[in-house]
N, C-alpha and C positions, 0 to 999 in steps of 0.2 A: 718599147714602142710607145707612141704618144697618140692621144686623141684630142680633138679640139672641141671646146664648148663655147657657145656664144648666143644662146637663145633662152628666153624664159620658158619654163616647163609648160605653162598653161597653153594648150593648143599647139605645142611644138613637138611634133612626133619624133624628130631626130634626137632631141635632148632626152625625151622620155625613154627612148630606146637605149640611149647611152646609160642612163641611171639604171635601167632594168638590167643591162649587161653587167654593170658593176655589182648590183645586188645579187644576181644569180650566179656570179662567178664566171660568166661567159666572156668577160673582158679579156682581150688579147694584148692589152697595153698596161703600162705601169705608171704613166704620167698623163694628166689631162692639162692641156694648155688653155687658159682662160685669158681673154684680153685684159679685163680689169674686174674688180669686185662686183660691179653692177651687172656684168654680163650674165650672171645666173638669173637675173631678173630684178626689176625694180618693184619688189614686193612691199605691200603695206605692213607686213609683219617681217621685220628684219631677220627673225630667227629662221624664216623659210629658206633663204639663200644659205644661211649657215648650216641648215639641215642637209642640203645636198652636198655640201663640202664634207660634212661629217660622214655621210654614206660612203664617200670615196675613201676617206681616211680609215674608216672601219674595215674596208676591203683592202687596205694596204696599197692604195693607189694615190700617189701624190698629186696635188693641185698646184700648178705654177701660174702666177699672174704675170703676163708678159709686159704690161704697160705700167705696173705699179712700181713705186720706188722702194718697196720693202721686200724683204725675203720672207716667203711664207713658210717659216720654219717652226711654227708653233710657239714662238717666244711671246712674252707679254706684250712687247711692242707691236708685233704683227697682229695679235688678237685685238688690241685696242684700236689700231688703225682700221682693221677690217670692220669692226663694229661701227666706227664713225662713218666709214664710207657707205656701209649698208643703210645707215640712217639718212645719209645725204641722198642716196638713190631714191629712198622712200619719199623724202621731201620734194625732190625734183619731180617725181611722178605726180604728186599732189598739185604742185604749182602748175605743171604743164596741163593737167586736167582742167584747172580753173581757167587758164588762158585759152585753151581750145574751146571750152564751153562758151566763154564770153565772145570769142571770135565768131563762133557759129550763130550765136544769138544775134549779133550785129548783122551778119549776112542774111539771116531770116528776115529781119526788120527792113532790109533793103530789097526783099522780094526774091531771094535766090533759094533754090532747094539745097538741102543738106543731107543727101543720101536717101535711100529707099526707092522702091519702085514707083513709077508714075501712077499706076492703077488703071483699071479698065476705063476706056474713054479718054484717057490723057496720054501725053507723050512727053518725054524729057528732051529738051532742046538746048544745044550749046550756044552761048552768046559770048562775044568778045568783050574787052574792057569798055567799049563804047556802046554796048547794049545791042550790037548788030547780030542777027541770027547767023550762025555758021552752018549748023546742020543738026539733024535729029540724031539722038543717041539711041543705039539699039540696046536691047537687053544685055546687061553685063558690061557695057562700055562705060568708060569714065573719061573725064577731061584730062588732057595731057599737059596743058599750059596752066601755070599758076594764076595768070590773069583772066582766064576764061571762067565763066560761071554757067550754072544750069538753071533753067526755068521750066515751068510746065506750060504746055499749050494743048488745045483741043486735039484729040486723036482723029481717026477716020470717022466719016459721017455716020456710018452704020453703028459704030460703038457709041458715039454721042447720042444717037437716036435710041440705042438700047438702054443707056443710063436714064434718059428721060422717061422711057417706057416703064422702067422699074419704079420710078417715082409715081407715075400715074396709076400703076397697079396698086401701089400702097394707098394712095390718096383716094382714088375713085372707086376701087373695088375692095379696099380694106383687106388685101391679101397679107398673109403672114410672110415672114422671111422664108420659111420653108416652102410655102406655096409658090413664091416668086422664083425660088431656086429650081423647083420642079419644072415650071413653065420654061425657064431659060434652057434647061437641059433638054427638054422635049423639043425645043426649037433648034437644038444643035449649037447653041451659043456657049462658048467657053470663056473662062476668065482671062485676064491679061497674062496669066501664067500657063494658058492652054489646059486648064483643069476644069472639071465639072464644078458647078456652083453648089454652095451649101449655105446654110443659114448665116454662118459667120461672114462669108464673103459678100453676101447680099447686104448684111447689116453695115459692113464697111462702106459700101457705095452709098447707102442711104443715110449715113451719119457723118461722113467725113467732109469737113469744111472746104477741102481743096476743090470740090465740085462747084462751089460758088466763088472760087478764086482766092480764098484765104490761105495764107501760109502759116501753118501751126507747127511748132516744134516743142520738144521736151515733154511730150505726153508720157514718155517712159524714160528711164535712166539706166545706164549700164556703166556708170563712172568707175574708174579704177579697176575695171574688169571683174567686178564682183557680181552681185545679184541684180537681175532685172527688176525694176521697181516701177509700178504704175503711179505717176504723179497726179496729184489733184489739179483741177482746172486752174486754180489760182497760180500755179507754177508754170503753166504753159506760156510760151512766147508766141505771140500772134501778130501777123501783118495782114490787115484786111485789104482786099482788092489787089493782091500781089500778082495774080494771074488773071487770064481771061476765063471766067466761069462758064461752065457748059450746062448748068442747071439754073433756071430762074430762081431768084431769091425767095419769092413767095412759095414756090414748090418746096424748097428746102425747109423753110420755117414751118410750113404746114406738116411736112413729114416728121419733123422733130416733135411737134405737138402731138401727133398721132402716136408716135413711139413712146413718148413720155406718158401719155394717157393710158396706153396699154399696161404699162408697168404700174401706174397709179391704181389700177383696178385691183391689184393684188394687195392683200393686207401685209403688215410687217411679218407676220408668222409665215405666210405663204412665200414671201421673198426669201426669208431665211431657210425655209424648207428646201427651196430650189438650191440654195447655196450648200446646205448640208449634204444633199444628194450628190452634187458635183464634187464636193470634198471627199466623200466616201468612195466615189468612182475613180477620181484622179489622184487622190492622196496629196494634193496641193491646190492652191488657189492663186489666181492672178487676174488682172483685168483682161489681158489677152485671152486667157483660157475661158473666162466667162463669156466674152463676146464671140468666141468661136464655137461655143457649145450650142447645138440646136435646142430651141424651146427654152432657153435661159433668158431671163430679163437682162438688159444691158448693164454693163458695169457702171454707166452713168446713172442708171436708176438706183443702184445701191448707194452711190455717192450722194445723190439728191435726197434719198430717204433717210440715210443714217449719218450723213455728214462726210463720210470718207469710206473707202473700201476697207481700210484697216479697222475701223469701228465695226463694220459688218462682220469682218472676219472674227473679231473678238467675241461678238455676240453668239457665234456658233462654236466657240472654243478653239478657234484656229489662231495661233499666235506665232509669229516669226520674229525673233529678236533681230535677225539680219535685216528684215524688212524695215524695222523701225530705225536701225542704224543707217540704212541707206537714205531714208527720208530725212533724218536729222542731218546727214552729211550733205544732201542736196540743198537743204536750207542754208547751211553754212557756206556752201560754195556759191550761192546766188546773192552775194553782196553786190548788187547792181542797181544803179539809179538811172532810169530811162526818162529823158525829157521829151515830152510830146506837146509842143506848143499848139499844134493844130487841134488837139483834143482837150487839153487842160489849159485854160487861160489863167494861169496862176502868176502872181507877182513874185512869190518866193517859193522855194522848195526847202523843206526842213526834213532831214533824215534823223530818225531816232534809233539809237543802238540799244538793244535790249540785253538782259542777262541771258545765260545759257538756257534758262527755263522759260524765257520770253514772258516774264511776269513783271519785272521791274526795269525802269529806264536807267541806263548807265550814263549816257551822255547824248548830246545833240550835235548835229553838223549842219551848217547853213552854207550850201554851195554858192559860189559867186554867180 
């Protein structure tokens, strides 16, 4: 009997079950049909797809590639071809990641959303290629036409009023995130996901630029389906005035000053002590985790004080090689030059290419 394989293992329950059946001897088949070599998955480590095939071979289950021009007979030729094809699948995945990221950045700069929930007080709205509003998207709904786009618009009046009330409580009454969450819960107000408020969800409303109409992307990365990484602000892609804001600019700026000042009251040692306690409790660290933890200074506070989150992590003895790999990869993937004649009245633009350590100039490029 035969079984078919056609999905990468990460997040693919069916293929995971297939491999489990093979390993445990529960398999009722003796051949697995795979469309082509890349169907195991376009892994960044070519040995990973070879590993799954080896599991099958060890269990005396043959693997047959339907669309390949070679016989998977264990010969030197088939081994070489499979190695080349796995490397090609890896490179295809990398190139596609770069293209997708560049395309999303372009759409962000045009003022369109690129995934994620609208947030409390806002709604996702579908527009056609002429910018005409078609309808509001409900939670979980997505656009069906390639030419359609999604933008943010103000939500119900009561939610918009609730957002501004949160800013007033912070500015006028100097309430903490926790105290604001308690008030909202006492009033029976829930988040956009119909959940009770906490310090993290309140912080999001009081710090996210989308509430003043700015479109910000690439705060975090999950390229090539590896580790989530919190990117520094200089890697963010921003379009100011992309949407209709629901919070006055002076409210937002004042709130940021207050939040920054609160963190500034803490010494370096106190900031790091908070981080140490969080690391001890959670066993890991990330910008999202920091922002969602009650009574923690914001992740931006650590970036402002220590230069980056990675630097703050190192100062308490938390090091992640994978984090550094992801940051380095993000920088390599972001070879983009954005021309903004409205902001920069420049006569020429000169691009400088640096060495891998970003210490020496390799060459220069003068775009037309």
